[in-house]
N, C-alpha and C positions, 0 to 999 in steps of 0.2 A: 086152593085160589094162587095163581099165582105170586108172586111180590113184585111182578112185571107189571105194568099198566100194556105197555105193547111192546115188543121185538120187532125188529128192525134188522132182518141179512141182508145190512150192504150190498152183496157182491147181484143180487139177484135186480137190481135199479140199473137200468144204464149211467153213463158216469153226469149224466147233464141233470137226476132227480137224486142221486146218493143225497147232499147234503139238504137238496129244500126237501125232501121224504122226512129225513133226522129232525129237520130243524122246524117242520109242519108237526109229527110227533110229539117234541117235543113242547111245544108250544099249548099242545094240547092237552097236555097234562096239569091236574091239579095238583097243588103245593104239599108236598111229603111223596109223590106219586113218584114210580120210575120206570124206566125205560134203560133196554137193553138192547144195544146194539151186536153185533156178528161182524166180524170182517176179518179178508183174509190176510192183510194189516197191519200194521199200528197204527190209531186212528189219528195220529198228534199233531195232523193240519187242525182237523177237524178240532181239537181241544184246543187250540190257538183262537179259531174262529169261534168256540163258545164264550173263552174269555173277554174276544171284544165288543159281541152280542150280547152277551149272558152274566156278565160277573158278578160273582157276590149270588148267582140269584141259580146254582145249583150246584152237585156233589158230582163229583167224577172219579170211578171207581172199578180199578179194572180186577177182571174175574178171573180171564185167562188172557197170558203172555204170551204166544204163540208157541212156539215159532209157524204156527198155519193158521191156526185161530185167534184171534183177538176176540174176546168180549170186555163190552165198558157198561157197567151200571151207573145209571147218567139220572142223577136226581133232582127235580125239580122243589129248590126253598121255598 
């Protein structure tokens, strides 16, 4: 069994659906479940958006930090 309830490979989505898909996936998580996002650049703007929308309700952990691939574990708490 995977430690991730879902994986979002961000480059596979058109720009207007990237953040929407990530937040819909996060919202579908149960407490203590985690998702993995895989991206081709550091998703720091996404983290700022998480801070503004879900402050104190998630954990952000880099699994891989570039240079070509960034993987972030996002856990709902």
